[in-house]
Backbone as CSV, one residue per row, in Angstrom:
resi,resn,N_x,N_y,N_z,CA_x,CA_y,CA_z,C_x,C_y,C_z
1,UNK,1.009,-1.215,-0.009,-0.242,0.014,-0.138,0.548,1.310,-0.119
2,UNK,0.467,2.472,-0.489,1.517,3.074,-0.773,1.262,3.957,0.299
3,UNK,2.178,4.894,0.513,2.672,5.537,2.216,1.290,6.580,2.758
4,UNK,1.002,7.369,1.506,0.221,8.328,1.350,-0.949,7.740,1.796
5,UNK,-1.636,6.798,1.044,-3.052,5.853,1.068,-3.024,5.682,2.555
6,UNK,-1.504,4.728,2.968,-1.562,4.096,4.726,-2.309,5.475,5.579
7,UNK,-1.038,6.045,5.362,-1.473,7.388,6.330,-3.163,8.080,6.204
8,UNK,-3.484,8.289,4.963,-5.112,8.996,5.039,-5.884,8.068,5.580
9,UNK,-5.716,6.445,5.597,-6.902,5.366,6.272,-6.566,5.756,7.289
10,UNK,-5.496,5.866,7.851,-5.195,5.901,9.403,-5.878,7.053,9.767
11,UNK,-5.600,8.421,9.396,-6.205,9.473,10.071,-7.741,9.198,10.136
12,UNK,-8.268,8.779,9.065,-9.796,8.526,8.535,-10.147,7.586,10.042
13,UNK,-9.212,6.291,10.336,-9.764,5.626,11.221,-9.570,6.133,12.413
14,UNK,-8.428,6.990,12.873,-8.737,7.720,13.987,-9.756,8.834,14.313
15,UNK,-9.884,9.381,13.055,-11.265,10.629,13.086,-12.607,9.861,13.741
16,UNK,-12.761,8.781,12.897,-13.883,8.154,13.236,-14.201,7.284,14.793
17,UNK,-12.906,7.143,14.719,-12.951,6.674,16.519,-13.025,7.804,17.290
18,UNK,-12.812,8.805,17.224,-13.476,9.839,18.261,-14.429,10.326,18.151
19,UNK,-15.169,10.077,16.975,-16.457,10.761,17.218,-17.697,10.222,17.828
20,UNK,-18.026,11.073,18.649,-19.114,10.244,19.894,-20.599,10.657,18.302
21,UNK,-21.416,9.521,18.318,-22.781,9.967,17.697,-23.737,11.164,18.748
22,UNK,-24.320,11.838,17.723,-25.366,12.893,18.473,-26.192,11.931,19.231
23,UNK,-26.601,12.745,20.500,-27.386,12.048,21.205,-29.024,11.987,20.894
24,UNK,-29.909,11.390,21.227,-31.139,11.181,20.701,-32.206,12.809,20.916
25,UNK,-31.570,13.258,22.041,-32.301,14.555,22.683,-31.951,15.740,21.219
26,UNK,-30.650,15.477,20.741,-30.071,16.631,19.827,-31.223,16.001,18.698
27,UNK,-30.593,14.700,18.187,-31.143,14.495,16.855,-32.771,15.060,16.959
28,UNK,-33.886,14.578,18.333,-34.902,14.370,18.134,-35.163,16.457,17.983
29,UNK,-34.139,17.635,19.025,-34.618,18.941,18.807,-33.776,19.467,17.590
30,UNK,-33.043,18.831,16.811,-32.627,19.677,15.442,-33.879,18.669,14.487
31,UNK,-34.716,17.866,14.819,-35.817,17.611,13.665,-37.329,18.309,14.129
32,UNK,-37.828,18.350,15.254,-38.700,18.991,15.831,-38.712,20.533,15.983
33,UNK,-37.398,20.295,16.683,-37.309,22.251,17.306,-36.953,21.593,18.561
34,UNK,-35.992,23.190,19.011,-35.956,23.369,20.128,-37.055,23.426,21.354
35,UNK,-38.165,23.300,21.086,-39.214,23.180,22.089,-39.373,22.444,22.560
36,UNK,-38.396,20.873,21.760,-38.712,19.687,22.531,-37.680,18.886,23.147
37,UNK,-38.021,19.029,24.318,-36.629,18.411,25.143,-36.839,16.597,25.377
38,UNK,-35.732,16.134,26.346,-35.893,14.792,26.626,-36.600,14.094,27.244
39,UNK,-37.701,15.333,28.036,-38.770,14.150,28.166,-39.587,13.618,27.349
40,UNK,-39.857,14.199,25.689,-40.339,13.691,24.731,-39.665,12.184,24.651
41,UNK,-38.901,11.935,24.981,-38.612,10.313,24.397,-39.092,9.876,25.508
42,UNK,-39.700,10.069,26.534,-40.333,8.684,27.345,-41.871,9.340,27.032
43,UNK,-42.548,9.871,26.204,-43.348,10.038,25.423,-44.491,11.139,26.159
44,UNK,-43.611,12.142,26.610,-44.512,13.673,27.403,-44.192,14.783,26.403
45,UNK,-45.363,15.060,26.255,-45.210,16.426,25.512,-44.984,18.153,26.183
46,UNK,-44.206,18.372,25.879,-43.616,19.521,26.662,-43.494,20.686,26.012
47,UNK,-44.320,21.505,25.350,-44.370,22.412,24.892,-44.326,24.368,25.296
48,UNK,-43.490,25.012,24.740,-43.066,26.037,25.220,-44.365,26.506,25.734
49,UNK,-44.528,27.440,26.883,-45.699,28.717,27.240,-45.770,29.552,26.367
50,UNK,-44.622,29.705,26.211,-45.247,31.219,25.104,-45.318,31.448,23.491
51,UNK,-46.267,31.711,23.147,-46.837,31.720,21.666,-45.919,31.868,20.859
52,UNK,-45.534,31.097,19.652,-44.923,31.486,18.698,-44.879,30.271,17.926
53,UNK,-43.618,30.275,16.866,-43.582,29.373,16.184,-43.356,27.694,16.697
54,UNK,-42.644,28.245,17.880,-42.139,26.688,18.123,-43.167,26.271,19.250
55,UNK,-43.894,27.128,19.781,-45.346,26.666,20.452,-46.408,25.554,19.171
56,UNK,-46.943,26.716,18.410,-47.305,26.236,17.563,-47.701,24.628,16.763
57,UNK,-45.948,24.354,16.667,-45.154,23.181,15.874,-45.726,22.045,17.199
58,UNK,-45.273,22.208,18.457,-45.246,21.571,19.279,-46.594,21.237,19.472
59,UNK,-47.968,22.030,19.910,-49.201,21.530,19.604,-50.002,20.886,18.413
60,UNK,-49.172,21.067,17.210,-49.824,20.347,16.189,-49.417,18.875,16.371
61,UNK,-48.329,18.388,17.233,-48.552,17.080,17.726,-49.945,16.042,17.483
62,UNK,-50.078,14.932,16.945,-51.219,14.298,17.367,-51.985,14.043,18.678
63,UNK,-51.418,14.227,19.773,-52.171,14.118,21.180,-51.330,14.640,22.138
64,UNK,-51.844,14.747,22.921,-50.998,15.286,24.460,-49.608,14.236,24.679
65,UNK,-49.831,13.205,24.518,-48.860,11.991,25.285,-48.357,11.779,23.572
66,UNK,-47.808,12.318,22.653,-47.238,12.060,21.373,-45.504,11.426,21.931
67,UNK,-45.398,10.208,21.538,-44.175,9.650,21.660,-43.131,9.610,20.821
68,UNK,-41.922,10.289,21.143,-41.136,10.481,20.043,-40.324,9.482,20.030
69,UNK,-39.254,8.654,19.576,-38.442,8.519,19.338,-37.037,8.264,18.259
70,UNK,-36.062,7.456,18.593,-34.906,7.090,17.368,-35.421,5.802,16.572
71,UNK,-35.880,5.410,15.445,-35.649,4.380,14.563,-34.283,4.022,14.498
72,UNK,-33.504,5.010,13.244,-32.366,4.314,13.484,-31.596,5.535,13.715
73,UNK,-30.089,5.234,13.858,-29.191,6.239,13.783,-27.853,5.520,13.675
74,UNK,-27.823,5.891,12.463,-26.338,5.224,11.555,-25.237,5.790,11.118
75,UNK,-23.996,6.066,11.638,-22.939,6.502,10.816,-22.378,5.959,9.753
76,UNK,-21.798,6.799,8.669,-21.153,5.862,7.595,-20.620,6.653,6.956
77,UNK,-19.487,6.380,6.197,-18.096,6.899,5.628,-19.404,7.268,4.234
78,UNK,-18.869,8.421,3.726,-19.318,9.060,2.315,-18.241,9.710,1.605
79,UNK,-17.351,8.666,0.800,-15.857,9.311,0.518,-14.957,9.829,2.004
80,UNK,-14.371,10.844,1.712,-13.658,11.196,2.602,-14.478,11.848,4.268
81,UNK,-15.715,11.945,4.191,-16.785,12.452,5.351,-17.170,11.566,5.739
82,UNK,-17.999,11.502,7.067,-18.541,10.502,7.936,-19.948,11.445,8.362
83,UNK,-20.641,10.644,7.963,-22.077,11.238,8.402,-23.044,10.467,8.765
84,UNK,-24.142,10.449,9.627,-24.919,10.129,10.792,-26.500,10.437,9.778
85,UNK,-27.061,9.412,9.567,-28.523,9.054,8.946,-29.350,8.823,10.409
86,UNK,-30.217,9.927,10.269,-31.167,9.372,11.722,-32.543,9.361,11.173
87,UNK,-33.402,8.164,11.810,-34.531,8.356,11.503,-35.959,8.468,12.679
88,UNK,-36.254,9.091,12.420,-37.672,9.465,13.799,-39.078,9.374,13.572
89,UNK,-39.415,8.972,14.698,-40.835,8.722,14.783,-41.992,9.279,15.967
90,UNK,-42.690,10.237,15.437,-43.869,10.395,16.332,-44.838,9.204,16.266
91,UNK,-45.166,8.532,17.353,-46.457,8.186,17.065,-47.724,8.253,17.458
92,UNK,-48.326,7.639,16.368,-49.802,7.806,16.840,-50.579,7.575,17.852
93,UNK,-51.875,8.070,17.953,-52.226,8.131,18.911,-53.379,7.040,19.245
94,UNK,-53.045,6.118,18.243,-54.265,5.179,17.884,-53.192,4.204,17.037
95,UNK,-54.181,2.770,17.242,-53.225,1.456,16.496,-54.242,1.266,15.543
96,UNK,-55.035,1.918,14.747,-55.880,1.285,13.942,-55.221,0.725,12.674
97,UNK,-56.001,0.214,11.845,-55.501,-0.563,10.506,-54.787,0.998,9.903
98,UNK,-55.555,2.159,9.798,-54.686,3.308,8.953,-54.059,4.028,9.920
99,UNK,-54.141,4.105,11.068,-53.046,4.963,11.753,-51.762,4.712,11.594
100,UNK,-50.719,5.486,11.035,-49.635,5.212,10.980,-48.640,6.446,11.836
101,UNK,-47.609,6.072,12.098,-46.937,7.557,12.699,-46.211,8.397,11.476
102,UNK,-45.415,9.429,12.143,-44.984,10.603,11.065,-43.591,10.170,11.282
103,UNK,-43.007,10.202,10.220,-41.564,9.376,10.250,-40.369,10.938,9.804
104,UNK,-39.871,11.284,10.634,-38.841,12.480,10.370,-37.098,11.442,9.666
105,UNK,-36.917,12.550,9.533,-35.391,12.229,8.962,-34.424,13.273,9.205
106,UNK,-32.946,13.188,9.676,-31.956,13.987,9.642,-30.607,13.393,9.484
107,UNK,-29.944,14.301,8.467,-28.715,13.682,8.373,-27.673,14.448,9.013
108,UNK,-26.499,14.242,9.176,-25.377,15.321,10.463,-24.247,14.852,9.454
109,UNK,-23.040,15.986,9.257,-22.238,15.567,8.734,-21.117,15.938,9.801
110,UNK,-19.891,15.356,9.994,-18.758,15.574,10.606,-17.556,16.549,10.123
111,UNK,-17.919,17.751,10.744,-16.927,18.877,10.068,-16.453,19.713,11.312
112,UNK,-15.074,19.940,11.013,-15.032,21.245,12.202,-14.876,20.509,13.389
113,UNK,-14.563,19.470,13.752,-14.815,18.450,15.014,-15.969,18.481,15.813
114,UNK,-16.395,18.394,14.643,-18.453,18.130,15.891,-19.366,17.981,14.532
115,UNK,-20.612,17.669,14.626,-21.968,17.072,13.741,-22.455,18.344,13.392
116,UNK,-22.318,18.516,11.945,-23.570,19.769,11.738,-24.546,19.121,10.763
117,UNK,-25.635,20.102,10.960,-26.885,19.109,10.518,-26.314,19.684,8.855
118,UNK,-26.929,18.447,7.648,-27.346,19.132,6.468,-28.347,19.128,5.765
119,UNK,-29.440,18.513,6.266,-30.786,17.944,6.218,-31.203,17.121,6.830
120,UNK,-33.041,17.965,6.874,-34.121,17.596,8.309,-35.345,17.847,7.887
121,UNK,-35.952,16.856,7.964,-37.694,17.117,7.790,-38.383,16.174,8.923
122,UNK,-39.235,16.974,9.735,-39.792,16.160,10.787,-40.923,15.230,9.963
123,UNK,-41.423,15.658,8.696,-42.312,14.879,8.310,-42.332,14.298,6.721
124,UNK,-41.214,13.557,7.001,-40.669,12.703,5.507,-41.363,11.846,4.925
125,UNK,-42.012,11.243,5.769,-42.942,10.052,5.647,-44.298,9.284,6.303
126,UNK,-45.326,8.724,6.038,-46.310,8.711,7.016,-46.640,7.017,6.388
127,UNK,-45.413,6.612,6.268,-45.432,4.965,5.688,-45.905,4.107,6.940
128,UNK,-47.040,3.662,7.063,-47.015,2.842,8.284,-48.323,1.935,8.669
129,UNK,-48.989,1.074,9.602,-50.005,0.519,10.126,-50.214,0.162,11.345
130,UNK,-51.441,0.018,11.786,-51.634,-0.314,12.596,-50.458,0.525,13.847
131,UNK,-50.219,1.746,13.521,-49.277,2.389,15.003,-48.086,2.154,14.727
132,UNK,-47.505,1.620,13.923,-46.377,0.513,13.375,-45.801,1.621,12.642
133,UNK,-44.051,1.772,12.281,-43.632,2.347,11.057,-43.459,1.639,10.112
134,UNK,-43.188,1.716,8.872,-42.510,0.631,7.620,-41.253,0.120,8.105
135,UNK,-40.748,-0.974,7.629,-39.430,-1.668,7.461,-38.555,-0.500,7.369
136,UNK,-37.441,-0.159,7.368,-36.777,0.962,7.083,-35.403,0.409,6.979
137,UNK,-34.838,0.810,5.903,-33.168,-0.088,5.123,-32.174,1.427,4.791
138,UNK,-31.321,1.639,5.280,-30.475,2.820,4.770,-29.574,1.926,3.559
139,UNK,-29.659,2.353,2.596,-29.097,1.982,1.637,-28.667,3.325,0.492
140,UNK,-27.377,2.653,-0.250,-26.722,3.866,-0.921,-27.198,3.773,-2.267
141,UNK,-27.440,5.164,-2.415,-28.292,5.470,-3.565,-27.231,6.180,-4.353
142,UNK,-26.597,6.480,-4.180,-25.034,7.380,-5.118,-23.656,7.101,-4.454
143,UNK,-22.699,7.527,-5.333,-21.664,7.493,-4.936,-20.887,7.763,-3.327
144,UNK,-21.255,9.612,-2.914,-22.000,10.025,-1.514,-23.094,10.370,-0.926
145,UNK,-23.640,8.960,-1.246,-25.120,9.333,-0.296,-26.076,8.545,-0.055
146,UNK,-26.893,8.194,0.609,-27.654,7.136,0.484,-29.328,7.590,1.200
147,UNK,-29.922,6.643,1.532,-30.915,7.483,1.526,-32.319,5.627,2.504
148,UNK,-32.889,6.425,3.372,-33.706,5.437,3.563,-35.045,4.509,2.975
149,UNK,-34.868,2.754,2.394,-35.944,2.219,1.765,-36.944,2.140,3.164
150,UNK,-37.793,2.273,2.709,-38.971,1.726,3.631,-39.688,1.012,3.160
151,UNK,-40.039,-0.179,3.663,-41.654,-1.094,3.021,-42.299,-1.420,4.194
152,UNK,-43.613,-1.649,3.423,-44.469,-1.926,4.199,-45.764,-2.781,3.890
153,UNK,-45.561,-4.192,4.440,-46.478,-4.982,4.101,-47.907,-5.108,4.338
154,UNK,-49.066,-5.203,3.967,-50.082,-4.860,4.515,-51.135,-5.846,4.145
155,UNK,-52.310,-6.225,4.679,-53.353,-7.059,4.366,-54.532,-6.647,4.374
156,UNK,-55.588,-6.378,3.344,-56.828,-6.020,3.704,-57.797,-7.118,2.455
157,UNK,-59.023,-7.599,3.170,-59.671,-7.962,2.322,-59.111,-9.049,1.612
158,UNK,-58.270,-9.504,2.072,-57.642,-10.753,1.015,-56.699,-10.233,0.175
159,UNK,-56.343,-8.513,0.259,-55.442,-8.488,-1.082,-54.449,-8.091,-0.151
160,UNK,-52.993,-8.715,-0.488,-51.537,-8.479,0.220,-51.213,-7.159,-0.552
161,UNK,-50.418,-6.420,-0.007,-49.392,-5.656,-0.703,-48.185,-4.824,-0.159
162,UNK,-47.052,-5.238,-0.924,-46.013,-4.783,-0.374,-45.559,-3.170,-1.202
163,UNK,-45.728,-2.040,-0.128,-45.335,-0.865,-1.132,-44.251,0.100,-0.435
164,UNK,-43.076,0.429,-1.385,-42.049,0.647,-1.223,-41.977,2.596,-1.423
165,UNK,-41.286,3.096,-0.436,-40.886,4.416,-0.744,-39.635,4.634,-0.267
166,UNK,-38.748,5.779,-0.935,-37.071,5.891,-0.884,-37.491,7.310,-0.322
167,UNK,-36.960,7.701,0.579,-36.575,9.471,1.173,-35.105,9.231,1.418
168,UNK,-34.911,10.395,1.291,-33.475,11.046,0.881,-33.498,12.806,0.918
169,UNK,-31.909,12.940,1.330,-31.724,14.619,1.409,-32.086,15.077,0.045
170,UNK,-32.592,16.191,0.467,-32.537,16.876,-0.742,-32.562,18.421,-0.537
171,UNK,-30.759,18.760,-0.788,-30.861,20.125,-0.108,-30.607,20.114,1.491
172,UNK,-31.463,21.115,1.968,-31.274,21.537,3.433,-32.866,20.240,3.901
173,UNK,-33.588,19.905,2.868,-34.603,19.104,3.511,-34.484,17.676,2.906
174,UNK,-35.558,16.756,3.268,-36.179,15.269,2.801,-37.057,15.287,1.731
175,UNK,-36.980,14.554,0.859,-38.024,14.023,-0.005,-38.253,12.645,0.126
176,UNK,-39.356,12.409,-0.690,-39.991,10.868,-1.378,-39.173,11.733,-2.891
177,UNK,-38.283,10.559,-2.738,-37.838,10.289,-4.337,-38.470,9.459,-5.643
178,UNK,-38.866,8.313,-4.410,-39.164,6.984,-5.523,-40.234,6.196,-4.919
179,UNK,-41.020,5.620,-5.021,-42.315,4.735,-4.492,-42.791,3.833,-5.661
180,UNK,-43.022,2.730,-4.695,-43.776,1.903,-6.100,-44.372,0.431,-5.722
181,UNK,-45.038,-0.175,-5.845,-45.477,-1.923,-5.281,-44.224,-2.785,-5.690
182,UNK,-44.080,-3.494,-4.454,-42.851,-4.348,-4.726,-43.941,-5.778,-4.762
183,UNK,-44.945,-6.371,-4.110,-46.016,-7.296,-4.334,-47.365,-6.907,-3.926
184,UNK,-48.098,-8.046,-5.152,-49.286,-7.364,-4.688,-49.960,-9.295,-5.462
185,UNK,-50.939,-9.135,-4.074,-51.634,-10.573,-4.422,-53.144,-10.838,-3.841
186,UNK,-53.845,-11.204,-4.520,-55.430,-11.683,-3.844,-55.822,-12.733,-3.517
187,UNK,-55.989,-13.156,-2.635,-56.473,-14.798,-2.386,-57.280,-14.848,-1.213
188,UNK,-57.590,-16.461,-0.706,-58.798,-16.454,0.475,-59.921,-16.238,-0.162
189,UNK,-61.226,-16.226,0.023,-62.388,-16.025,-0.150,-62.893,-14.725,-1.535
190,UNK,-61.796,-14.042,-1.559,-61.859,-12.688,-2.345,-61.391,-13.134,-3.798
191,UNK,-60.812,-14.280,-3.919,-60.535,-14.685,-4.822,-61.265,-15.313,-5.613
192,UNK,-61.920,-15.588,-4.762,-63.306,-17.128,-5.138,-64.042,-16.320,-6.351
193,UNK,-64.027,-17.512,-7.691,-64.940,-17.332,-8.621,-64.528,-16.013,-9.764
194,UNK,-62.902,-15.573,-9.091,-62.602,-14.742,-10.389,-61.433,-15.399,-11.116
195,UNK,-61.651,-14.878,-12.780,-60.612,-15.586,-13.652,-59.126,-15.182,-12.927
196,UNK,-58.372,-16.301,-13.303,-56.882,-15.918,-12.948,-56.284,-14.680,-13.651
197,UNK,-56.308,-14.549,-14.506,-56.373,-13.517,-15.491,-56.472,-12.058,-14.627
198,UNK,-57.588,-12.034,-13.370,-58.257,-10.863,-13.087,-57.690,-10.698,-11.623
199,UNK,-56.951,-11.717,-11.142,-56.122,-12.251,-10.114,-54.953,-11.510,-9.911
200,UNK,-54.530,-10.124,-9.065,-53.189,-9.740,-8.843,-52.595,-10.292,-8.171
201,UNK,-51.086,-10.934,-8.529,-50.391,-11.895,-8.345,-49.021,-11.811,-8.894
202,UNK,-48.234,-10.140,-8.051,-47.114,-9.682,-8.672,-45.825,-10.010,-7.663
203,UNK,-44.471,-10.094,-7.925,-43.254,-9.637,-7.390,-42.684,-8.940,-7.853
204,UNK,-42.087,-8.464,-7.408,-40.642,-7.521,-7.413,-39.739,-7.612,-7.220
205,UNK,-38.537,-7.221,-7.945,-36.910,-7.085,-7.334,-36.470,-5.349,-7.223
206,UNK,-35.842,-4.793,-6.539,-35.280,-3.580,-6.875,-33.849,-3.858,-6.278
207,UNK,-32.750,-3.232,-7.075,-31.435,-2.806,-6.721,-31.478,-1.427,-7.543
208,UNK,-29.969,-1.068,-7.354,-29.353,0.293,-7.297,-28.064,-0.194,-8.593
209,UNK,-27.491,0.757,-9.317,-26.549,0.372,-10.085,-25.917,1.768,-10.573
210,UNK,-24.628,1.550,-10.354,-23.976,2.815,-10.244,-24.027,3.581,-11.788
211,UNK,-23.991,4.799,-11.943,-23.802,5.700,-12.952,-22.534,6.373,-13.213
212,UNK,-21.851,6.218,-14.406,-20.641,7.122,-14.367,-21.532,8.922,-14.537
213,UNK,-20.433,9.859,-13.314,-20.598,10.793,-13.504,-22.113,11.345,-13.104
214,UNK,-22.414,10.820,-12.360,-24.010,11.115,-11.691,-23.477,10.909,-10.212
215,UNK,-24.399,11.874,-9.272,-24.460,11.759,-7.974,-25.584,10.694,-7.503
216,UNK,-26.528,10.204,-8.085,-26.991,9.035,-8.225,-27.122,8.231,-8.976
217,UNK,-27.315,6.557,-8.408,-27.440,5.896,-8.992,-28.345,5.332,-9.859
218,UNK,-28.842,4.485,-10.654,-30.124,4.310,-10.904,-30.950,3.222,-10.314
219,UNK,-32.033,3.019,-10.212,-32.976,2.301,-9.753,-33.344,1.275,-11.172
220,UNK,-33.138,-0.151,-10.702,-33.570,-1.030,-11.744,-34.854,-1.852,-10.624
221,UNK,-35.942,-1.838,-11.460,-36.905,-2.544,-10.864,-37.773,-3.860,-11.874
222,UNK,-37.383,-5.437,-11.813,-37.737,-6.136,-12.417,-39.181,-6.527,-12.093
223,UNK,-40.169,-6.473,-12.179,-41.791,-7.033,-12.188,-41.673,-8.533,-12.704
224,UNK,-42.255,-9.540,-11.963,-43.012,-10.831,-12.808,-44.723,-10.835,-12.210
225,UNK,-45.372,-11.425,-13.322,-46.823,-11.522,-12.690,-47.782,-10.870,-13.495
226,UNK,-48.919,-10.282,-12.569,-50.076,-9.425,-13.230,-50.452,-8.736,-12.250
227,UNK,-50.596,-7.591,-12.460,-51.366,-6.956,-11.046,-51.715,-5.342,-11.438
228,UNK,-51.906,-4.369,-10.502,-52.308,-3.275,-10.949,-50.911,-2.152,-11.246
229,UNK,-51.023,-1.935,-12.080,-49.942,-1.682,-12.781,-49.802,-0.101,-12.246
230,UNK,-48.253,0.275,-11.836,-47.687,1.689,-11.698,-47.471,2.406,-12.414
231,UNK,-47.237,2.297,-13.505,-47.288,3.200,-14.201,-48.580,3.612,-15.028
232,UNK,-49.628,2.930,-14.924,-50.925,3.034,-15.574,-51.805,4.215,-14.440
233,UNK,-51.724,3.490,-13.435,-52.614,3.770,-12.124,-53.786,4.267,-11.864
234,UNK,-54.672,2.915,-12.735,-55.764,2.550,-12.654,-55.498,1.279,-11.654
235,UNK,-57.228,0.946,-11.449,-57.242,-0.328,-10.897,-57.444,-1.428,-11.879
236,UNK,-57.065,-1.651,-12.887,-56.894,-2.891,-14.129,-56.040,-3.820,-13.938
237,UNK,-56.451,-5.123,-13.574,-55.150,-6.155,-13.676,-54.435,-6.584,-14.921
238,UNK,-53.242,-6.107,-14.730,-52.442,-6.113,-16.509,-51.553,-7.161,-15.988
239,UNK,-50.794,-7.782,-16.956,-49.371,-8.429,-17.211,-48.596,-7.526,-16.710
240,UNK,-47.721,-7.655,-15.876,-46.480,-7.033,-15.609,-44.697,-7.697,-15.561
241,UNK,-44.174,-7.933,-16.766,-43.167,-8.811,-16.959,-42.269,-8.377,-17.529
242,UNK,-40.921,-7.249,-16.891,-40.482,-6.383,-17.423,-39.853,-5.860,-16.223
243,UNK,-38.826,-5.133,-17.253,-37.508,-4.304,-16.324,-37.789,-2.978,-16.352
244,UNK,-37.750,-2.118,-15.524,-37.892,-0.611,-15.515,-36.642,-0.598,-15.040
245,UNK,-36.148,0.757,-15.708,-34.729,1.597,-15.100,-34.992,3.111,-14.894
246,UNK,-34.822,3.693,-13.738,-35.355,4.765,-13.229,-34.058,5.471,-13.044
247,UNK,-34.053,6.853,-13.432,-33.051,7.855,-13.632,-33.356,8.833,-12.486
248,UNK,-32.330,9.362,-11.818,-32.766,10.908,-10.888,-32.853,12.058,-11.941
249,UNK,-33.846,12.817,-11.869,-33.918,14.046,-12.676,-35.069,14.694,-11.865
250,UNK,-34.685,16.102,-12.000,-35.635,17.298,-11.309,-36.298,17.057,-10.128
251,UNK,-34.994,16.347,-9.008,-35.526,16.482,-8.035,-36.458,14.718,-7.642
252,UNK,-36.070,13.757,-8.556,-36.461,12.438,-8.352,-36.130,11.525,-9.456
253,UNK,-36.957,10.241,-8.758,-36.303,9.166,-9.692,-38.038,9.258,-11.089
254,UNK,-37.121,9.117,-12.274,-38.414,9.066,-12.879,-37.836,8.052,-14.045
255,UNK,-38.753,7.262,-14.563,-38.743,6.225,-15.642,-37.871,6.996,-16.693
256,UNK,-36.923,5.860,-16.467,-35.800,6.125,-18.176,-36.414,5.383,-19.200
257,UNK,-35.750,4.099,-18.643,-36.555,2.502,-19.959,-37.198,1.501,-18.936
258,UNK,-38.426,1.103,-20.098,-38.718,-0.364,-19.463,-38.198,-1.417,-20.821
259,UNK,-38.314,-2.905,-20.031,-37.897,-3.531,-21.240,-38.824,-5.005,-21.100
260,UNK,-40.016,-5.131,-21.860,-41.015,-6.083,-21.583,-39.925,-7.641,-21.592
261,UNK,-40.688,-8.842,-21.201,-40.536,-10.173,-21.095,-41.597,-10.981,-21.626
262,UNK,-41.217,-11.973,-22.224,-42.445,-12.867,-22.119,-42.553,-13.666,-20.787
263,UNK,-41.571,-13.902,-20.109,-41.577,-14.481,-18.681,-43.001,-14.224,-18.007
264,UNK,-43.601,-15.251,-17.743,-44.312,-15.212,-16.516,-44.247,-15.675,-15.274
265,UNK,-42.749,-16.308,-14.957,-42.590,-16.758,-14.015,-42.364,-15.773,-12.881
266,UNK,-42.646,-16.146,-11.662,-42.490,-15.079,-10.486,-41.162,-15.011,-9.745
267,UNK,-40.891,-14.223,-9.557,-39.435,-13.889,-8.582,-39.464,-13.890,-7.110
268,UNK,-38.614,-13.766,-6.232,-38.524,-13.618,-4.760,-38.058,-12.112,-4.419
269,UNK,-38.517,-11.267,-4.252,-38.089,-10.255,-4.093,-36.793,-10.047,-3.185
270,UNK,-35.632,-9.426,-3.958,-34.531,-9.376,-3.057,-34.057,-8.508,-2.508
271,UNK,-33.595,-7.863,-1.086,-33.139,-7.209,-0.286,-32.418,-6.347,-1.213
272,UNK,-31.974,-4.902,-1.198,-31.581,-4.100,-1.840,-29.932,-3.780,-0.902
273,UNK,-29.792,-3.295,-1.438,-27.473,-3.276,-1.372,-27.290,-1.558,-1.294
């Protein structure tokens, strides 16, 4: 190994070991404002007494005892810098089928020997059900960029569906930059008497591929089966045996190409990397 590279790796390793992750209180204050204090971690809302933006923001919580918590706090190296990606949650007041938490996200970067906030948003997503949040996985979406891939499996009236949503930094804020179904299946009594070609039965895999001279990787989605086509947007069951390629443009991932396939065999949903 070249001496310069060795010294650089040793310096980065020393820098990483010296970093203490942002505290949960600091993360919550960053996402939800200084009117929120440590008591909120235990589910107690303590709003500022004086009227103003922070008071209004605090009072807008869904209940008087809206619990806040950190779902994910992950430190990762991106190029020569270290970042912390945090996912937060405001728990809903109920656990009904349609009750979902509000998910916030924050990104910190280590500079000048301390953590600095780069991006944050208190209401980045509301994907969830029965009071619980969607499953979240931090994934690479570019050479120096990561995001949370949220997936939610839900069942209602015999219809199974897994929905995916990608939230990522967008300047100083956070946006949903891609979404789509990964699984659809109608079964049980609801499928009785329905022609096979009209029964949703679709699985999809999703992965990311590097692009030269691009800050964002491209998304590759492979679908097999039939179901409600997200590219059409209606409730007609159609064959979906194709590969979709999405590229980042104007703040979102947009369809770049699609390739049809004659194969109707189903595939297993693969985890993202």
